[in-house]
C-alpha positions as CSV (number, residue, x, y, z in Angstrom):
1,M,-14.4,-4.2,29.9
2,T,-11.8,-2.0,28.3
3,T,-8.0,-2.0,27.9
4,T,-5.9,1.2,27.9
5,V,-3.8,1.6,24.8
6,T,-1.5,4.3,23.4
7,A,-2.4,5.4,19.9
8,A,-1.8,8.2,17.4
9,V,-5.1,10.0,16.8
10,A,-5.9,12.1,13.7
11,P,-8.0,14.7,15.6
12,A,-9.3,16.9,12.7
13,T,-8.8,17.5,9.0
14,G,-5.2,18.4,8.2
15,A,-4.1,18.5,11.9
16,P,-1.0,16.7,13.2
17,L,-1.6,13.4,14.9
18,Q,-1.7,13.3,18.7
19,V,-0.4,10.5,20.8
20,R,-2.9,9.7,23.5
21,E,-4.1,7.0,25.8
22,L,-7.4,5.5,24.6
23,Q,-9.8,2.8,25.7
24,L,-10.0,-0.3,23.6
25,D,-13.0,-2.6,24.0
26,D,-13.1,-6.4,23.9
27,P,-12.7,-8.3,20.5
28,R,-15.9,-9.3,18.8
29,P,-16.4,-13.0,17.7
30,D,-14.9,-12.2,14.3
31,E,-11.9,-10.2,15.6
32,V,-8.3,-10.8,16.6
33,R,-6.6,-8.8,19.4
34,V,-3.1,-7.9,18.1
35,R,-0.2,-6.5,20.0
36,M,1.4,-4.3,17.5
37,V,5.2,-4.5,16.8
38,A,5.4,-2.1,13.9
39,T,3.2,-0.2,11.5
40,G,4.1,1.3,8.1
41,V,3.2,4.9,7.2
42,C,1.4,5.1,3.9
43,H,0.3,7.9,1.6
44,T,-3.3,6.7,2.2
45,D,-3.0,7.6,5.9
46,A,-2.0,11.1,4.8
47,I,-4.8,11.7,2.4
48,V,-7.3,10.5,5.0
49,R,-5.8,12.8,7.6
50,D,-6.2,15.6,5.1
51,G,-9.9,14.8,4.3
52,I,-9.4,13.6,0.7
53,Y,-11.0,10.2,1.7
54,P,-14.0,10.2,4.0
55,T,-13.1,8.4,7.2
56,P,-14.8,10.3,10.1
57,L,-12.3,12.1,12.4
58,P,-11.1,11.8,15.1
59,A,-9.7,8.5,14.1
60,V,-6.8,6.1,14.7
61,L,-5.4,5.4,11.3
62,G,-2.6,3.0,10.3
63,H,-3.2,0.1,7.9
64,E,0.2,-1.6,7.6
65,G,0.3,-3.3,10.9
66,A,2.4,-6.3,12.0
67,G,2.3,-7.9,15.4
68,V,1.5,-10.9,17.6
69,V,-2.0,-12.4,18.3
70,E,-2.9,-11.9,21.9
71,A,-6.5,-13.1,21.8
72,I,-9.1,-14.4,19.3
73,G,-12.8,-14.1,19.0
74,A,-15.0,-17.2,19.3
75,G,-15.6,-17.3,15.5
76,V,-11.9,-16.9,14.4
77,T,-10.3,-20.0,12.9
78,S,-7.4,-18.7,10.7
79,V,-5.0,-17.8,13.5
80,A,-4.2,-18.7,17.1
81,V,-2.8,-16.9,20.1
82,G,1.0,-16.4,19.6
83,D,0.9,-16.3,15.8
84,H,2.8,-13.6,14.0
85,V,0.6,-11.7,11.6
86,V,0.8,-8.9,9.0
87,L,-2.4,-6.8,8.7
88,S,-3.8,-5.8,5.3
89,A,-7.0,-4.3,3.9
90,A,-10.4,-5.6,5.1
91,Y,-13.0,-7.0,2.8
92,C,-16.6,-8.2,3.3
93,G,-16.1,-11.7,2.1
94,H,-19.6,-12.1,0.7
95,C,-20.1,-9.8,-2.3
96,R,-19.7,-11.1,-5.8
97,R,-16.1,-9.8,-6.1
98,C,-15.0,-11.4,-2.9
99,R,-16.7,-14.7,-3.8
100,A,-14.8,-14.6,-7.1
101,G,-11.5,-14.2,-5.2
102,Q,-11.1,-10.5,-6.1
103,M,-11.0,-9.2,-2.6
104,A,-9.1,-6.0,-3.6
105,Y,-12.3,-5.0,-5.5
106,C,-14.8,-5.7,-2.7
107,E,-18.1,-4.0,-3.5
108,N,-18.2,-2.8,0.1
109,L,-14.6,-1.6,0.2
110,M,-15.4,2.0,1.3
111,A,-17.4,0.9,4.3
112,E,-15.0,-1.9,5.3
113,D,-11.8,0.1,5.1
114,F,-12.8,3.8,5.5
115,G,-16.1,3.8,7.4
116,G,-14.4,4.1,10.9
117,R,-16.9,1.7,12.4
118,R,-17.8,-1.9,12.7
119,R,-20.7,-3.1,10.6
120,D,-23.0,-2.7,13.6
121,G,-22.0,1.0,13.9
122,S,-19.8,0.6,17.0
123,T,-16.2,1.7,17.3
124,S,-13.6,-0.2,19.4
125,L,-11.9,3.0,20.5
126,S,-12.9,5.8,22.8
127,D,-11.4,8.7,24.7
128,G,-13.5,9.0,27.8
129,Q,-17.0,9.5,26.5
130,T,-15.8,10.5,23.0
131,P,-15.9,7.8,20.3
132,I,-12.8,7.5,18.2
133,S,-13.1,6.0,14.7
134,S,-11.5,2.6,14.6
135,H,-11.2,-0.3,12.1
136,F,-9.4,1.7,9.5
137,F,-8.7,-1.0,6.9
138,G,-10.1,-3.3,9.5
139,Q,-7.2,-2.6,11.9
140,S,-6.3,1.0,13.0
141,A,-2.7,0.0,13.6
142,F,-1.2,3.3,14.9
143,S,-1.9,1.8,18.3
144,T,-0.1,-0.5,20.8
145,Y,-3.1,-2.9,20.5
146,A,-5.9,-3.2,18.1
147,N,-9.0,-5.4,17.6
148,V,-8.6,-6.4,14.0
149,V,-11.2,-8.1,11.7
150,E,-10.2,-11.6,10.7
151,T,-10.2,-10.7,7.0
152,S,-7.4,-8.3,7.6
153,V,-5.2,-10.8,9.3
154,V,-2.4,-12.7,7.5
155,K,-0.4,-15.3,9.3
156,V,3.3,-15.2,8.5
157,S,6.4,-17.1,9.4
158,S,7.5,-16.7,13.0
159,T,11.1,-16.5,11.8
160,A,10.7,-13.3,9.8
161,P,11.2,-10.0,11.7
162,L,7.8,-8.3,12.2
163,E,9.4,-4.8,12.3
164,K,10.4,-5.3,8.7
165,L,7.2,-7.0,7.4
166,A,4.7,-4.3,8.3
167,P,4.9,-2.4,4.9
168,L,3.8,-5.6,3.0
169,G,0.2,-4.9,4.2
170,C,-0.5,-2.2,1.6
171,G,2.2,-0.2,-0.2
172,L,4.6,-3.0,-1.1
173,Q,1.8,-5.4,-1.8
174,T,0.3,-2.8,-4.1
175,G,3.4,-2.3,-6.2
176,A,4.5,-5.9,-6.4
177,G,1.0,-7.2,-6.9
178,A,0.3,-4.7,-9.7
179,V,3.2,-6.3,-11.6
180,L,3.0,-10.0,-10.6
181,N,-0.8,-10.4,-10.2
182,E,-2.2,-8.0,-12.7
183,L,0.2,-6.9,-15.5
184,R,2.1,-10.3,-15.5
185,P,4.8,-9.2,-17.9
186,E,6.5,-11.9,-19.9
187,P,10.2,-12.5,-19.4
188,G,12.2,-10.3,-21.8
189,T,9.7,-7.5,-21.9
190,S,10.0,-3.8,-20.8
191,L,8.4,-2.0,-18.0
192,V,8.6,1.6,-16.7
193,V,7.6,2.8,-13.3
194,F,6.7,6.5,-12.7
195,G,7.5,7.4,-9.1
196,T,10.0,5.4,-7.1
197,G,8.6,5.6,-3.6
198,A,7.6,2.5,-1.7
199,V,5.0,1.4,-4.2
200,G,7.2,2.1,-7.3
201,S,10.2,0.4,-5.7
202,A,8.2,-2.7,-5.0
203,A,7.1,-2.7,-8.6
204,I,10.7,-2.5,-9.8
205,M,11.7,-5.4,-7.6
206,A,8.7,-7.4,-8.9
207,A,9.6,-6.6,-12.5
208,R,13.0,-8.3,-12.0
209,V,11.3,-11.3,-10.3
210,A,9.1,-11.5,-13.4
211,G,12.0,-11.5,-15.8
212,C,11.7,-8.1,-17.4
213,T,14.9,-7.2,-19.1
214,T,14.3,-3.5,-19.5
215,V,13.1,-1.9,-16.2
216,I,13.0,1.9,-16.3
217,A,12.6,4.1,-13.2
218,V,11.3,7.7,-13.5
219,D,11.4,10.1,-10.6
220,L,12.4,13.7,-9.6
221,H,14.9,12.6,-6.9
222,D,18.4,11.4,-7.9
223,S,18.8,9.6,-4.6
224,R,15.7,7.5,-5.2
225,L,16.8,6.7,-8.7
226,E,20.2,5.5,-7.4
227,L,18.3,3.1,-5.1
228,A,16.1,2.1,-8.0
229,R,19.2,0.8,-9.8
230,E,20.2,-1.1,-6.7
231,L,16.8,-2.7,-6.6
232,G,16.8,-3.8,-10.2
233,A,16.2,-0.9,-12.6
234,T,18.3,-1.1,-15.7
235,H,17.7,2.6,-16.7
236,T,16.7,5.7,-14.7
237,I,15.3,9.0,-15.8
238,N,15.1,12.2,-13.8
239,S,12.0,13.8,-15.4
240,A,12.8,17.2,-13.9
241,S,15.4,17.7,-16.5
242,V,14.4,15.6,-19.5
243,D,11.2,14.6,-21.4
244,A,10.5,11.1,-20.0
245,S,8.5,9.9,-22.9
246,K,11.2,10.7,-25.4
247,E,13.8,9.1,-23.2
248,I,11.7,5.9,-22.9
249,V,11.3,5.7,-26.7
250,E,15.0,6.1,-27.1
251,I,15.8,3.4,-24.5
252,T,13.5,1.0,-26.2
253,H,15.0,1.8,-29.7
254,G,11.9,3.5,-30.9
255,S,9.3,0.8,-30.1
256,G,8.1,2.2,-26.7
257,V,7.6,0.3,-23.5
258,D,5.4,-2.9,-23.1
259,Y,4.1,-2.0,-19.6
260,A,3.9,1.3,-17.7
261,L,2.9,1.7,-14.1
262,D,2.1,5.1,-12.6
263,T,2.2,5.6,-8.8
264,T,1.9,9.4,-8.9
265,A,-1.8,9.9,-10.1
266,V,-0.6,13.2,-11.6
267,P,-2.6,13.6,-14.9
268,A,0.4,15.0,-16.8
269,V,2.5,12.0,-15.8
270,L,-0.2,9.6,-16.9
271,R,-0.3,11.3,-20.3
272,Q,3.5,10.9,-20.6
273,A,3.2,7.2,-19.7
274,A,0.6,6.6,-22.4
275,D,2.6,8.4,-25.0
276,A,5.6,6.1,-24.2
277,L,3.7,2.8,-24.8
278,A,4.5,0.3,-27.5
279,I,1.9,-1.2,-29.7
280,R,-0.4,-3.3,-27.5
281,G,1.2,-1.8,-24.5
282,T,-0.5,-1.5,-21.1
283,L,-0.7,1.5,-18.8
284,A,-1.8,0.9,-15.2
285,L,-2.5,3.4,-12.4
286,V,-2.0,2.6,-8.7
287,G,-1.6,6.1,-7.3
288,A,-4.6,7.6,-5.4
289,A,-6.0,10.9,-6.7
290,K,-8.7,13.1,-5.3
291,P,-12.1,11.9,-6.6
292,G,-13.1,13.8,-9.7
293,T,-9.5,14.1,-11.1
294,E,-9.4,13.6,-14.9
295,V,-6.7,13.0,-17.5
296,A,-6.7,13.5,-21.2
297,F,-5.4,10.9,-23.6
298,E,-4.7,11.2,-27.3
299,I,-7.2,8.9,-29.2
300,G,-6.5,9.7,-32.9
301,A,-3.1,8.3,-33.7
302,S,-3.4,6.0,-30.6
303,L,-6.2,4.0,-32.1
304,V,-3.9,1.8,-34.2
305,K,-1.7,1.0,-31.1
306,G,-4.4,-1.0,-29.4
307,W,-3.2,0.0,-26.0
308,T,-4.8,-0.6,-22.6
309,F,-5.4,1.6,-19.6
310,K,-6.4,0.0,-16.2
311,T,-6.6,0.9,-12.6
312,I,-5.3,-1.4,-9.9
313,I,-6.2,-1.6,-6.2
314,Q,-4.1,-3.4,-3.5
315,G,-2.1,-5.2,-6.2
316,S,-5.2,-7.2,-7.2
317,S,-4.0,-9.6,-4.5
318,V,-5.6,-12.0,-2.0
319,P,-3.5,-10.8,1.0
320,Q,-3.5,-14.2,2.8
321,V,-2.0,-15.8,-0.3
322,F,0.3,-13.1,-1.7
323,I,1.9,-11.6,1.4
324,P,3.4,-15.0,2.5
325,R,4.9,-15.3,-1.1
326,L,6.5,-11.9,-0.7
327,V,8.0,-12.9,2.6
328,E,9.5,-16.0,0.9
329,L,10.9,-13.9,-1.9
330,W,12.5,-11.6,0.8
331,E,14.0,-14.5,2.6
332,Q,15.6,-15.6,-0.6
333,G,17.0,-12.2,-1.3
334,R,14.9,-11.6,-4.4
335,F,12.6,-8.9,-2.9
336,P,14.9,-6.7,-0.7
337,F,12.3,-4.3,0.5
338,D,14.0,-3.7,3.8
339,K,16.3,-1.3,2.0
340,L,13.4,1.1,1.8
341,I,12.6,1.2,5.5
342,R,13.4,4.0,8.0
343,T,12.1,3.5,11.5
344,Y,10.5,5.9,13.9
345,S,9.1,5.8,17.4
346,L,5.3,6.4,18.0
347,K,6.1,9.9,19.5
348,D,7.8,10.9,16.3
349,I,5.0,9.8,14.0
350,N,4.4,13.3,12.6
351,T,8.1,13.4,11.6
352,A,7.6,10.1,9.8
353,F,4.7,11.7,7.8
354,A,6.7,14.8,7.0
355,D,9.7,12.8,5.9
356,S,7.5,10.7,3.6
357,A,5.9,13.8,2.1
358,E,9.2,15.5,1.3
359,G,10.7,12.3,-0.1
360,S,13.6,11.9,2.4
361,A,12.1,8.6,3.7
362,I,10.8,6.1,1.2
363,K,9.0,3.8,3.7
364,P,8.7,5.1,7.2
365,V,7.8,2.4,9.8
366,V,6.7,3.1,13.3
367,V,8.2,0.5,15.7
368,F,6.5,0.1,19.0
């Protein structure tokens, strides 16, 4: 038996999304039927649409869903009908990394999140006789309803507005988690964020939560830098007009920055960030680049600095633990991520993508 849903379909590489009516099958024993209230638009949706990551098209994308549980499969135990949920990345739950509590680094991540199919090869969505890839990040949330794998489902407080919570599933979790779960800066330390979109803005807010006393935001847009100050940045740098590395060294009185987070994945920016590090500093990358992208670091004079470079996925978080914590921080006014949100209807989803790409919208959210 199938249910008719309205969804935004990515039909072919680089093509605009098309809003269509599709057929959704019944939830499997390990799945949850979710009525979507809102879904964030993320850079990862765009790079999959454009063929940089390998999800088979046509597909329903969307991986920052928030909604209400309508039905549960026979094997589901973590949520009940009527629960409010945020949807995050899927993970297998049985590999070594998952067993160690490192779900963000699931050894089966590509199949679970980008494969476009269930583990048995089926897809939950179809357009007549044409299969449509589903289960993007376990959810495919650019749809009025979705059959979501249980590992993607995070129960949240019923008092928090779902239309605001959607971006926590990926981008905001990534930025905040990179700081709070992985870098873990000590109070009184310095941190710089390159790129103040949704991920970078979340990192800035998290740096203030962690107690960093020097928080530097670097971007090309003055409007974003103004918002970064509102969110907690103590200093801002427009790197279109000045050398960011030199400015950072000056701000830190010659010592360099303790922590640097790059959200851009631009090799030249990563090099700038490395050059601005203090002795024993740490540089982390959360931005997604095309596979095969390389960056050159100076290793001669750098040897005596003992600095660290690391990559971070999904904020190194366990979504079912970390996302409710972010909701609590928001409720206390300490993580005001709602200032980043601009809402769109499903029919205007391509406008949301365009506004995100040009930088006029920091965090577009489709509200159903």
